[in-house]
Structures are given as C-alpha cells and as structure tokens.
VOPA-728196 format. One record per residue: x, y, z of N, C-alpha, C in turn; residue in three letters. Coordinates in steps of 0.001 Angstrom, whole numbers, plus 524288, in hexadecimal, padded with zeros to 5 digits. Layout:
BEGIN
+-------+-------+-------+-------+-------+-------+-------+-------+-------+------+
!   n.X !   n.Y !   n.Z !  ca.X !  ca.Y !  ca.Z !   c.X !   c.Y !   c.Z ! resn !
+-------+-------+-------+-------+-------+-------+-------+-------+-------+------+
!     X !     Y !     Z !     X !     Y !     Z !     X !     Y !     Z !  ALA !
...
+-------+-------+-------+-------+-------+-------+-------+-------+-------+------+
END
This chain:
BEGIN
+-------+-------+-------+-------+-------+-------+-------+-------+-------+------+
!   n.X !   n.Y !   n.Z !  ca.X !  ca.Y !  ca.Z !   c.X !   c.Y !   c.Z ! resn !
+-------+-------+-------+-------+-------+-------+-------+-------+-------+------+
! 71D4F ! 5201B ! D7C68 ! 71A59 ! 51EB1 ! D8029 ! 7187F ! 5184F ! D7F50 !  MET !
! 71A16 ! 514A9 ! D8081 ! 71A12 ! 50E5E ! D7F19 ! 71416 ! 50BBD ! D8069 !  VAL !
! 710F3 ! 50BC0 ! D7CE3 ! 70BA1 ! 5082F ! D7FFE ! 70C90 ! 502C1 ! D7FDC !  ARG !
! 708D1 ! 50371 ! D82FE ! 70AF1 ! 4FDC7 ! D8528 ! 70469 ! 4F903 ! D82EB !  LYS !
! 706F5 ! 4F48C ! D82D9 ! 7038B ! 4F0D6 ! D80BD ! 6FDBE ! 4F058 ! D8337 !  LYS !
! 6F98F ! 4F170 ! D814A ! 6F422 ! 4F1B2 ! D8365 ! 6F369 ! 4EC4D ! D83CC !  ALA !
! 6EEE7 ! 4EB4E ! D88D6 ! 6EBD2 ! 4E5F1 ! D889B ! 6E7C2 ! 4E57C ! D8528 !  TYR !
! 6E7FE ! 4E06F ! D8326 ! 6E3FE ! 4DDF7 ! D80D1 ! 6DEF3 ! 4DDF3 ! D862D !  GLU !
! 6E0D5 ! 4DBA2 ! D8A7A ! 6DE7A ! 4DA97 ! D8E00 ! 6E0BE ! 4DAAC ! D923A !  ASN !
! 6E033 ! 4DEAF ! D9630 ! 6E5FD ! 4DF4B ! D9B21 ! 6E3C9 ! 4D9A9 ! D9D6B !  TYR !
! 6E8A5 ! 4D987 ! D9FBB ! 6EC46 ! 4D47C ! DA3A5 ! 6E7EE ! 4D3B0 ! DA7B3 !  PRO !
! 6E646 ! 4D19D ! DA99B ! 6E396 ! 4CDAA ! DADFB ! 6E659 ! 4D26A ! DB365 !  PHE !
! 6EA44 ! 4D113 ! DB425 ! 6EB70 ! 4D50C ! DB910 ! 6EB94 ! 4DA24 ! DB86F !  GLY !
! 6EB9A ! 4DD1D ! DB2E5 ! 6EB03 ! 4E2ED ! DB588 ! 6E481 ! 4E197 ! DB59E !  ILE !
! 6E368 ! 4E0E0 ! DB191 ! 6DD65 ! 4E01F ! DB1D2 ! 6DAA1 ! 4E0B1 ! DB940 !  PHE !
! 6DD65 ! 4DE24 ! DBCF3 ! 6DBEF ! 4DD2D ! DC05B ! 6DFA1 ! 4E06A ! DC49B !  CYS !
! 6E405 ! 4E18E ! DC3C4 ! 6E554 ! 4E665 ! DC5BC ! 6E20C ! 4EB3C ! DC5A9 !  THR !
! 6E14F ! 4EB7F ! DC093 ! 6DCBF ! 4F11A ! DC029 ! 6D71C ! 4F0C7 ! DC3E6 !  SER !
! 6D596 ! 4EBE0 ! DC305 ! 6D050 ! 4EBD1 ! DC5F8 ! 6CFFE ! 4EC24 ! DC981 !  THR !
! 6D4A0 ! 4E806 ! DCBD2 ! 6D480 ! 4E882 ! DD26F ! 6D51E ! 4EDB8 ! DD514 !  VAL !
! 6D960 ! 4F1DC ! DD167 ! 6DAFA ! 4F823 ! DD28A ! 6D4B9 ! 4F85F ! DD1EC !  PHE !
! 6D256 ! 4F945 ! DCF95 ! 6CCA1 ! 4FC2E ! DCEDA ! 6C9CE ! 4F9B5 ! DD1AA !  SER !
! 6C83F ! 4F361 ! DD217 ! 6C4C7 ! 4F39B ! DD6CE ! 6C4D3 ! 4F412 ! DDDB4 !  LEU !
! 6CCC0 ! 4F56A ! DDE61 ! 6CD34 ! 4F906 ! DE2F3 ! 6CBF1 ! 4FD44 ! DE4F7 !  LEU !
! 6CB9E ! 50057 ! DDFFB ! 6C9A9 ! 5071C ! DDFD1 ! 6C2FF ! 505D4 ! DE238 !  ILE !
! 6C0F5 ! 501C4 ! DDD92 ! 6BAD2 ! 502C3 ! DE0F0 ! 6BB1E ! 4FE4F ! DE665 !  TYR !
! 6BE50 ! 4FCB6 ! DE7BD ! 6BADB ! 4F830 ! DED3C ! 6BDB1 ! 4FD03 ! DF122 !  PHE !
! 6C3BC ! 501FE ! DEFF2 ! 6C232 ! 503F4 ! DF3D6 ! 6C10B ! 507EF ! DF4A0 !  ILE !
! 6BE5A ! 50967 ! DF06F ! 6BAF5 ! 50E97 ! DEFB0 ! 6B44B ! 50B93 ! DF324 !  GLY !
! 6B41C ! 506DB ! DF165 ! 6AEE1 ! 504A1 ! DF72E ! 6AEE9 ! 504D6 ! DF9EE !  ALA !
! 6B3E3 ! 50398 ! DFB0D ! 6B520 ! 501E5 ! DFF5F ! 6B440 ! 50638 ! E0437 !  PHE !
! 6B6F8 ! 50A4B ! E0316 ! 6B6BC ! 51043 ! E040F ! 6B206 ! 511FF ! E04D4 !  ILE !
! 6ADDD ! 510E1 ! E0015 ! 6A962 ! 512CA ! E0210 ! 6A579 ! 50F6E ! E04E1 !  PHE !
! 6A6F6 ! 50A86 ! E052A ! 6A499 ! 5083B ! E0A06 ! 6A3A3 ! 50936 ! E0E32 !  TYR !
! 6A90F ! 50B94 ! E0F89 ! 6AA0A ! 50E9C ! E155E ! 6A7B3 ! 51202 ! E1612 !  HIS !
! 6A576 ! 513C7 ! E126D ! 6A28F ! 519C4 ! E11F2 ! 69CE1 ! 5196F ! E11C3 !  ILE !
! 69A0B ! 51472 ! E0E76 ! 694F3 ! 514C4 ! E0E53 ! 69549 ! 510A2 ! E0A05 !  SER !
! 69081 ! 50D00 ! E0BE8 ! 68FA8 ! 507F2 ! E08F2 ! 68DE2 ! 50944 ! E02D5 !  VAL !
! 689DC ! 50DFD ! E039A ! 687C9 ! 50FDB ! E0100 ! 689D9 ! 513F0 ! DFB2E !  LEU !
! 68F86 ! 515CA ! DFCE4 ! 69299 ! 51687 ! DFAB2 ! 69610 ! 5133A ! DF77F !  ILE !
! 69715 ! 50EEE ! DFB98 ! 699F8 ! 50A20 ! DF833 ! 69556 ! 50886 ! DF2CE !  PHE !
! 69177 ! 50767 ! DF3ED ! 68F61 ! 505EC ! DF22A ! 68F08 ! 5097E ! DEC59 !  ILE !
! 68F21 ! 50E10 ! DEDB1 ! 68E22 ! 5121C ! DE8E3 ! 6921B ! 50F5F ! DE618 !  LEU !
! 6968E ! 511D0 ! DE8F1 ! 69E07 ! 51110 ! DE6FE ! 69C00 ! 50CFF ! DE419 !  TYR !
! 69ADA ! 507D8 ! DE541 ! 69C5E ! 502BA ! DE232 ! 699A5 ! 5022C ! DDC5F !  ILE !
! 69574 ! 503A8 ! DDD4F ! 69056 ! 505FF ! DD89C ! 692E9 ! 50A12 ! DD37F !  LEU !
! 69650 ! 50CCA ! DD784 ! 697B5 ! 511F4 ! DD2D4 ! 69D42 ! 510A6 ! DD08C !  TYR !
! 69F19 ! 50B35 ! DD417 ! 6A50E ! 50931 ! DD053 ! 6A2EA ! 5051E ! DCC38 !  CYS !
! 69EA6 ! 50163 ! DCE3E ! 69C13 ! 4FFEB ! DC8DA ! 69A70 ! 50196 ! DC394 !  VAL !
! 696BC ! 50858 ! DC661 ! 696AD ! 50A76 ! DC24C ! 69ABC ! 50BB7 ! DBEFB !  TRP !
! 69DD3 ! 50DE0 ! DC1B9 ! 6A48B ! 51053 ! DBDAD ! 6A716 ! 50AFD ! DBB33 !  ILE !
! 6A5C4 ! 5063C ! DBE96 ! 6A7D2 ! 501D1 ! DB92D ! 6A513 ! 50142 ! DB56F !  GLU !
! 69F1D ! 5019F ! DB54A ! 69B01 ! 4FEE7 ! DB207 ! 69CA8 ! 50531 ! DAE36 !  PHE !
! 69CAD ! 50990 ! DAF26 ! 69C71 ! 50E2B ! DAC83 ! 6A1D6 ! 50B8D ! DA89A !  ARG !
! 6A643 ! 50C48 ! DAC50 ! 6A8F0 ! 50B30 ! DA74B ! 6AA35 ! 506EE ! DA2B5 !  LEU !
! 6A873 ! 501B3 ! DA513 ! 6A6A6 ! 4FCBE ! DA22F ! 6A480 ! 4FF78 ! D9D3D !  LEU !
! 69F03 ! 50295 ! D9E3D ! 69A9C ! 50451 ! D9AAC ! 69DFA ! 5088E ! D96FF !  LYS !
! 69EE8 ! 50C68 ! D99BA ! 6A301 ! 5104D ! D95FC ! 6A76C ! 50F39 ! D92C6 !  LYS !
! 6AC25 ! 50EAD ! D9627 ! 6B156 ! 50C98 ! D9442 ! 6B36F ! 50706 ! D91B9 !  SER !
! 6B1C5 ! 503D9 ! D963A ! 6B3CF ! 4FE9E ! D9368 ! 6B09C ! 4FA4B ! D8E26 !  CYS !
! 6AB8F ! 4FCBA ! D8E9A ! 6A938 ! 4FB27 ! D8A42 ! 6ABC6 ! 4FBB6 ! D841B !  VAL !
! 6AE22 ! 50178 ! D8473 ! 6B0FE ! 50399 ! D816A ! 6B5BF ! 5025F ! D8015 !  HIS !
! 6B8F7 ! 4FF08 ! D82AD ! 6BF12 ! 4FEF6 ! D85BB ! 6C1EC ! 4FAA0 ! D827D !  CYS !
! 6C465 ! 4FA64 ! D8029 ! 6C817 ! 4F5A5 ! D7D20 ! 6C7A9 ! 4F250 ! D808F !  TYR !
! 6C6B0 ! 4F1D1 ! D84A6 ! 6C995 ! 4EEC0 ! D870C ! 6C38F ! 4EB7A ! D8B0D !  TYR !
! 6BE87 ! 4EB93 ! D8812 ! 6B846 ! 4EA60 ! D897F ! 6B9C4 ! 4E4DA ! D87C4 !  TYR !
! 6B96C ! 4E23C ! D89E5 ! 6B87A ! 4DA8B ! D8B4B ! 6BDCC ! 4D964 ! D8B65 !  GLY !
! 6C122 ! 4DD41 ! D8CD7 ! 6C724 ! 4DB69 ! D8D24 ! 6C884 ! 4DB28 ! D934D !  LYS !
! 6CDD9 ! 4D878 ! D942F ! 6CF4A ! 4D982 ! D98C2 ! 6D1F1 ! 4E053 ! D9B15 !  ASN !
! 6CE15 ! 4E404 ! D9B0B ! 6D199 ! 4E8B1 ! D9B82 ! 6D3CF ! 4E83B ! DA146 !  CYS !
! 6D6D8 ! 4EDEA ! DA1EC ! 6DAEC ! 4ED38 ! DA76D ! 6D80C ! 4EC93 ! DAB84 !  GLY !
! 6D3BE ! 4F066 ! DACD7 ! 6D015 ! 4F328 ! DB097 ! 6CA84 ! 4EF21 ! DAE60 !  VAL !
! 6CCA5 ! 4E9F7 ! DAC3B ! 6C73D ! 4E55A ! DAC9D ! 6C312 ! 4E5BE ! DABF7 !  GLY !
! 6C0CD ! 4EC03 ! DA8E9 ! 6BBD1 ! 4EBEF ! DA520 ! 6BB4B ! 4E906 ! DA0D9 !  ARG !
! 6BE9D ! 4E7CF ! D9DB9 ! 6BD25 ! 4E7E0 ! D96E1 ! 6B7CA ! 4E1E3 ! D9832 !  GLY !
! 6B9AC ! 4DD45 ! D9CE3 ! 6B816 ! 4DA3F ! D99E4 ! 6B03C ! 4DB52 ! D9CBE !  LYS !
! 6B575 ! 4DCD3 ! DA1F8 ! 6ADCF ! 4DEB9 ! DA635 ! 6AAA5 ! 4E157 ! DA287 !  LEU !
! 6AC66 ! 4E3F9 ! D9E00 ! 6A8B6 ! 4E92B ! D9B18 ! 6A705 ! 4E547 ! D9708 !  CYS !
! 6A8E0 ! 4E2AB ! D95B3 ! 6A5D0 ! 4DD0D ! D9143 ! 6A13A ! 4DA8F ! D93EA !  ALA !
! 6A161 ! 4D99A ! D9871 ! 69DD5 ! 4D744 ! D9A59 ! 69965 ! 4D861 ! D9BD2 !  LEU !
! 697E6 ! 4DFB5 ! D9A7A ! 694D3 ! 4E0DC ! D9DB6 ! 69185 ! 4E3DF ! D985A !  PHE !
! 6967D ! 4E871 ! D9471 ! 69588 ! 4EC86 ! D9156 ! 69686 ! 4E874 ! D8E2E !  PHE !
! 692DD ! 4E98C ! D86B9 ! 696FF ! 4EAA4 ! D8231 ! 69982 ! 4ED73 ! D7F69 !  LYS !
! 69EAD ! 4EA6B ! D7B9B ! 6A1B4 ! 4EEDC ! D7D08 ! 6A23D ! 4F486 ! D787A !  LYS !
! 6A463 ! 4F6FB ! D7AD7 ! 6A218 ! 4FCFD ! D7692 ! 6A6C7 ! 4FD33 ! D72FF !  GLY !
! 6A4E1 ! 50334 ! D72ED ! 6AAB3 ! 5051C ! D6CCE ! 6AD7D ! 506E5 ! D70F3 !  ASP !
! 6B282 ! 50470 ! D6E22 ! 6B7E5 ! 50518 ! D7023 ! 6B810 ! 50D31 ! D6F5A !  PRO !
! 6B8BE ! 50CB6 ! D69C4 ! 6B76E ! 51430 ! D67F7 ! 6B4BA ! 516AC ! D6CBB !  LYS !
! 6B0C9 ! 5145A ! D6E41 ! 6B0B6 ! 518A6 ! D7331 ! 6B39F ! 51843 ! D775E !  LYS !
! 6B472 ! 5148B ! D76D4 ! 6B91D ! 51448 ! D7DAD ! 6BD53 ! 519AF ! D7BE5 !  PHE !
! 6BF8A ! 51821 ! D76D3 ! 6C366 ! 51DD7 ! D76E6 ! 6C1E0 ! 522BF ! D73A3 !  ILE !
! 6BE0A ! 520E8 ! D7314 ! 6BB69 ! 52887 ! D7047 ! 6BA17 ! 52AA2 ! D76F7 !  LYS !
! 6B996 ! 52768 ! D7C5D ! 6B7F5 ! 52969 ! D809A ! 6BC2B ! 52CEA ! D81AB !  THR !
! 6BA1D ! 531B1 ! D8550 ! 6BD59 ! 53658 ! D88C6 ! 6BA13 ! 53678 ! D8D3E !  ASP !
! 6BE4F ! 5349E ! D901D ! 6BC2C ! 53459 ! D969B ! 6BF78 ! 53A21 ! D98E9 !  ILE !
! 6BD55 ! 53A5C ! D9C7F ! 6BFE2 ! 5414A ! D9F50 ! 6BFD4 ! 53F95 ! DA54D !  THR !
! 6C14A ! 5408D ! DA795 ! 6C1BB ! 5415D ! DAEAD ! 6BB05 ! 53F50 ! DB066 !  TRP !
! 6B93E ! 542B4 ! DADE1 ! 6B3A2 ! 541D9 ! DB024 ! 6B027 ! 53DCC ! DAEAF !  LYS !
! 6B119 ! 53C0B ! DA9E7 ! 6B01A ! 53603 ! DA879 ! 6B318 ! 5338E ! DAC9E !  ASP !
! 6B7B2 ! 53279 ! DAFBA ! 6BA35 ! 52E6B ! DB427 ! 6B9B8 ! 531C0 ! DB860 !  LEU !
! 6B651 ! 5344A ! DB8F2 ! 6B555 ! 53574 ! DBF27 ! 6B21A ! 52F70 ! DC165 !  LEU !
! 6AD70 ! 52F74 ! DBF07 ! 6AB68 ! 529E4 ! DC19D ! 6B084 ! 525A3 ! DC409 !  PRO !
! 6B375 ! 52454 ! DC060 ! 6B58C ! 521AA ! DC34C ! 6BC33 ! 524CD ! DC5E8 !  ASP !
! 6BB4E ! 5269F ! DC5C6 ! 6BF03 ! 5296A ! DCB6D ! 6BDFA ! 52A2B ! DCEF5 !  LEU !
! 6B8C5 ! 529A0 ! DCEAD ! 6B3E4 ! 52A84 ! DD52B ! 6B402 ! 52636 ! DD64C !  LEU !
! 6B475 ! 52277 ! DD45D ! 6B4C6 ! 51DB5 ! DD628 ! 6B943 ! 51CC2 ! DDAE8 !  VAL !
! 6BDA4 ! 51F05 ! DDAC6 ! 6C1C9 ! 52025 ! DDE65 ! 6C211 ! 52594 ! DE29F !  ALA !
! 6BFA7 ! 5281C ! DE135 ! 6BFC9 ! 52CB9 ! DE186 ! 6BBD4 ! 52E3C ! DE634 !  PHE !
! 6B894 ! 52D93 ! DE51F ! 6B2BA ! 52BC9 ! DE96A ! 6B406 ! 52A49 ! DEE60 !  LEU !
! 6B575 ! 52454 ! DED90 ! 6B673 ! 52330 ! DF446 ! 6BA80 ! 5272B ! DF4D1 !  PRO !
! 6BF5E ! 527BB ! DF39B ! 6C2BE ! 52912 ! DF5DC ! 6C06C ! 52DA8 ! DF960 !  ILE !
! 6BD0E ! 530E9 ! DF562 ! 6BC4F ! 536E6 ! DF816 ! 6B7A7 ! 53526 ! DFBEB !  LEU !
! 6B4A5 ! 53183 ! DFB24 ! 6B051 ! 53086 ! E00D7 ! 6B490 ! 52CB4 ! E052A !  PHE !
! 6B895 ! 52BF0 ! E0297 ! 6BC29 ! 52769 ! E078E ! 6BE69 ! 52CED ! E0B9D !  GLY !
! 6C0DB ! 530B9 ! E07E1 ! 6C2FE ! 534D0 ! E0B58 ! 6BED0 ! 537DF ! E0EBB !  ILE !
! 6BA0C ! 538B4 ! E0CC9 ! 6B606 ! 53AD4 ! E10C9 ! 6B50C ! 536E2 ! E14E9 !  PHE !
! 6B3C1 ! 53259 ! E141A ! 6B2BB ! 5305E ! E17E9 ! 6B693 ! 52EEF ! E1B45 !  TYR !
! 6BC86 ! 52E64 ! E1B0E ! 6C10A ! 52FEC ! E1F10 ! 6C051 ! 53461 ! E2288 !  LEU !
! 6BF75 ! 538F0 ! E1F7A ! 6BDC5 ! 53C9F ! E227B ! 6BB2A ! 53B22 ! E282F !  ILE !
! 6B563 ! 53970 ! E286B ! 6B3DB ! 536A2 ! E2BDD ! 6B3B1 ! 531B1 ! E301F !  GLY !
! 6B727 ! 52E16 ! E2A81 ! 6B784 ! 52A0C ! E2CF8 ! 6BC91 ! 527B1 ! E2D42 !  ASN !
! 6C0E6 ! 528DC ! E2D2A ! 6C60B ! 52926 ! E2DA2 ! 6C54C ! 52044 ! E2CB7 !  PHE !
! 6C914 ! 51F2E ! E27B1 ! 6C8DF ! 519FE ! E26F8 ! 6CF36 ! 518B5 ! E2513 !  SER !
! 6D3C4 ! 5179F ! E271D ! 6D72D ! 5146E ! E246F ! 6D691 ! 51208 ! E1DEE !  LEU !
! 6D5C8 ! 50FE0 ! E2136 ! 6D23B ! 50AA6 ! E1B84 ! 6D020 ! 50F87 ! E172E !  ILE !
! 6CBD9 ! 51218 ! E1948 ! 6CB23 ! 5165F ! E1442 ! 6CE13 ! 518DA ! E115C !  ILE !
! 6D1BD ! 51A7E ! E1533 ! 6D531 ! 51EFB ! E1281 ! 6D8A3 ! 51A46 ! E0F6F !  LEU !
! 6DA56 ! 517BB ! E113C ! 6DE4D ! 51534 ! E0C88 ! 6DB87 ! 51247 ! E0855 !  LEU !
! 6D60E ! 51125 ! E08A0 ! 6D51B ! 50F36 ! E03BC ! 6D300 ! 5150A ! DFFDE !  LEU !
! 6D19A ! 51950 ! E01AF ! 6D161 ! 51E08 ! DFF48 ! 6D875 ! 51FAD ! DFCC4 !  ILE !
! 6DC47 ! 51DC5 ! DFF31 ! 6E06C ! 51DE9 ! DFD48 ! 6E309 ! 51BE8 ! DFA8F !  ILE !
! 6E1B0 ! 51626 ! DFAA4 ! 6E04B ! 51224 ! DF4AE ! 6DDDE ! 51365 ! DF1C6 !  ALA !
! 6D8E6 ! 5148A ! DF18B ! 6D34F ! 5157D ! DEEFF ! 6D830 ! 51928 ! DEB09 !  LEU !
! 6D9B5 ! 51DC9 ! DEC25 ! 6DDB3 ! 521D3 ! DEA36 ! 6E0F2 ! 521B1 ! DE838 !  PHE !
! 6E493 ! 51CED ! DE96C ! 6E9A6 ! 51A7A ! DE6E5 ! 6E73B ! 517BB ! DE2AD !  LEU !
! 6E397 ! 5153C ! DE451 ! 6E2E4 ! 51128 ! DDDDC ! 6DF43 ! 5147E ! DDA69 !  LEU !
! 6DCBB ! 51724 ! DD9EE ! 6D9CC ! 51AEB ! DD831 ! 6DD30 ! 51D51 ! DD345 !  SER !
! 6E175 ! 51F9D ! DD5DF ! 6E553 ! 5246D ! DD264 ! 6E9B9 ! 52217 ! DD0AC !  SER !
! 6EB1B ! 5206A ! DD372 ! 6F19B ! 51DF5 ! DD467 ! 6F09D ! 518A7 ! DD1AF !  LEU !
! 6EFEA ! 51419 ! DD3A8 ! 6ED64 ! 50F4A ! DD3D4 ! 6EC2B ! 50F3A ! DCBB3 !  GLY !
! 6E692 ! 511E3 ! DCC5C ! 6E434 ! 51269 ! DC75B ! 6E95C ! 51381 ! DC17A !  ASN !
! 6EBDC ! 517AB ! DC478 ! 6EE24 ! 51A38 ! DC04E ! 6F265 ! 516AC ! DBDA3 !  ALA !
! 6F3B5 ! 513BB ! DC454 ! 6F92D ! 50E44 ! DC1FF ! 6F444 ! 509A4 ! DBDBE !  MET !
! 6F0DB ! 507FC ! DC037 ! 6EEFC ! 50426 ! DBE44 ! 6ED5B ! 503CC ! DB78B !  ILE !
! 6ECD6 ! 50A36 ! DB6F6 ! 6EB31 ! 50C51 ! DB11C ! 6EF48 ! 50DBC ! DAE14 !  ARG !
! 6F2FE ! 510C0 ! DB2AA ! 6F6D9 ! 511F1 ! DAF57 ! 6FC12 ! 50DD4 ! DADFD !  GLY !
! 6FAE7 ! 509D3 ! DB06C ! 70045 ! 50311 ! DAF3B ! 6FDDD ! 4FFDF ! DAE2D !  HIS !
! 6F8D1 ! 4FE87 ! DAEC2 ! 6F817 ! 4F891 ! DAD0A ! 6F28C ! 4F99A ! DA99E !  LEU !
! 6F03C ! 4FEF9 ! DA8C1 ! 6EABD ! 4FC90 ! DA633 ! 6EB78 ! 4FFF2 ! DA1E4 !  LEU !
! 6EC9F ! 50643 ! DA130 ! 6EC78 ! 50C02 ! D9C68 ! 6F013 ! 508CD ! D98EE !  CYS !
! 6F5CB ! 5053A ! D99D0 ! 6F98E ! 507FB ! D9657 ! 6F8D8 ! 5017B ! D934A !  PRO !
! 6F5BA ! 4FD34 ! D9506 ! 6F6B7 ! 4F97F ! D9235 ! 6F16D ! 4FA10 ! D9040 !  TYR !
! 6ECE9 ! 4FC75 ! D8FFD ! 6E774 ! 4FE16 ! D8DCB ! 6E8FD ! 4FDA1 ! D8693 !  CYS !
! 6E4A3 ! 4F996 ! D8520 ! 6E29A ! 4FB1D ! D8067 ! 6DEEF ! 4FF5B ! D7DB2 !  LYS !
! 6DCF3 ! 500F2 ! D82C4 ! 6D825 ! 50130 ! D8019 ! 6DAEE ! 508CD ! D8207 !  GLN !
! 6DE6F ! 50979 ! D849F ! 6E217 ! 50E90 ! D849F ! 6E4A5 ! 50F3B ! D8082 !  LYS !
! 6E7B8 ! 50D16 ! D7DAA ! 6EAAA ! 50B1D ! D790E ! 6E48C ! 50D8E ! D7451 !  GLN !
! 6E11D ! 50C87 ! D7585 ! 6DCCD ! 50BAD ! D7014 ! 6DA7D ! 512A4 ! D70EE !  ILE !
! 6DB0B ! 5157F ! D7671 ! 6D884 ! 517FD ! D7834 ! 6D492 ! 518C7 ! D7DFC !  GLY !
! 6D52B ! 51B3B ! D8197 ! 6D1BF ! 51BB6 ! D85A9 ! 6D232 ! 520B7 ! D8839 !  CYS !
! 6CE2E ! 521D8 ! D8990 ! 6CA34 ! 5255A ! D8B5C ! 6CD6F ! 5299E ! D91FB !  PRO !
! 6CEA7 ! 52508 ! D9399 ! 6D194 ! 5252B ! D98DF ! 6D70D ! 526A0 ! D97AC !  ALA !
! 6D993 ! 523FF ! D9521 ! 6DF36 ! 5252F ! D920A ! 6DE3D ! 52A60 ! D910D !  GLU !
! 6DBBC ! 52B41 ! D8CFD ! 6DB6A ! 531F1 ! D89C0 ! 6DABC ! 53665 ! D9085 !  LYS !
! 6D84F ! 5358C ! D9286 ! 6D69C ! 53906 ! D979A ! 6DC09 ! 53891 ! D9B4B !  LEU !
! 6DBCB ! 533D8 ! D9C28 ! 6E239 ! 53393 ! D9F22 ! 6E7B7 ! 535A6 ! D9D8E !  PHE !
! 6E71A ! 53463 ! D9872 ! 6EBCC ! 5354B ! D96E4 ! 6EBCB ! 53ADF ! D9312 !  ASN !
! 6E8E1 ! 53E93 ! D92BB ! 6E82D ! 54491 ! D8FBA ! 6EE61 ! 54708 ! D930E !  LYS !
+-------+-------+-------+-------+-------+-------+-------+-------+-------+------+
END
C-alpha cells in the first residue's frame, strides 16, 4: 500500500468542503426539528454546540493539527478556546462505538423524529431532507473522510483512535 503525503496544513478547499458538509448536516437536522417544535429545534442546536465543544476539548486539544489548518477546520478554532494538550494522550486514547454515539445522534435523531413527524404530517420537503441527511451522514461522510481527509492526515500516520476503530 502506498502512503499518501500528509498535509502539514490542509488546503483551504478541503477545509471549506468538509466544513460546509458538516454544517449542512447540522442545518438539515435543525430545519427538520424546526418543523416539529421550536423547543426541540433549540435543544438540537444546543446539542450540536455541545458536540463541537466536547470534540474540541477532548480530542482537538491533543491532536497534531492543534493550531493548524486541519481538514475539518477545528485545529485553529480549538487553539482560540483551549490550551494545547498532550499529543501522546491522543495516540493512547481508545474509542468505541459507544463513544461515537453522541456524534452519530446528530444525524440519527432528526431522521428518526422526521420519520415520526411524516406519519401524521406528510411533507415532501421533510421527506427529501430526511433522505438527504441520511445520504450525507452515511455515504457523504464516508467519501469526505475516505478521500479528502484521512488519507492525508498526519495524525492518522502518528496514531488516530478513530482510525483504529474503523480499521479493526
């Protein structure tokens, strides 16, 4: 297997693509919840903010890309809010599917609630958004990570807990 050259700083186009992609998932989920209930919409937005905060505080502080242009745009953002952590801690971290559950719920909850909403209040727009959210969070995520991010990631070459989980 030929190793691809890792980026010290990801190109702006990759950062933009992955950031827009992530924001689309959040916005579609928020839009679905907005049509169900304003309160659930607000709780979902707060949940998404918590997910990002949690990721920055627990992972990004220890990542190679802390303070740099990482592929998902969190490296420099993390440096604005948190002190640099220990890169050895990142490498030694073991994650499980249970650890990823909060992240997976960002897409799963709007899909599930959206399906229940459609039973009593059919809306073609909501149906199409549920389908789009499913495709973005499954196939789209796999393509972004598999082709734009992970193959060029310096942290992956050093040691990445997600890479260990997904490539068991």
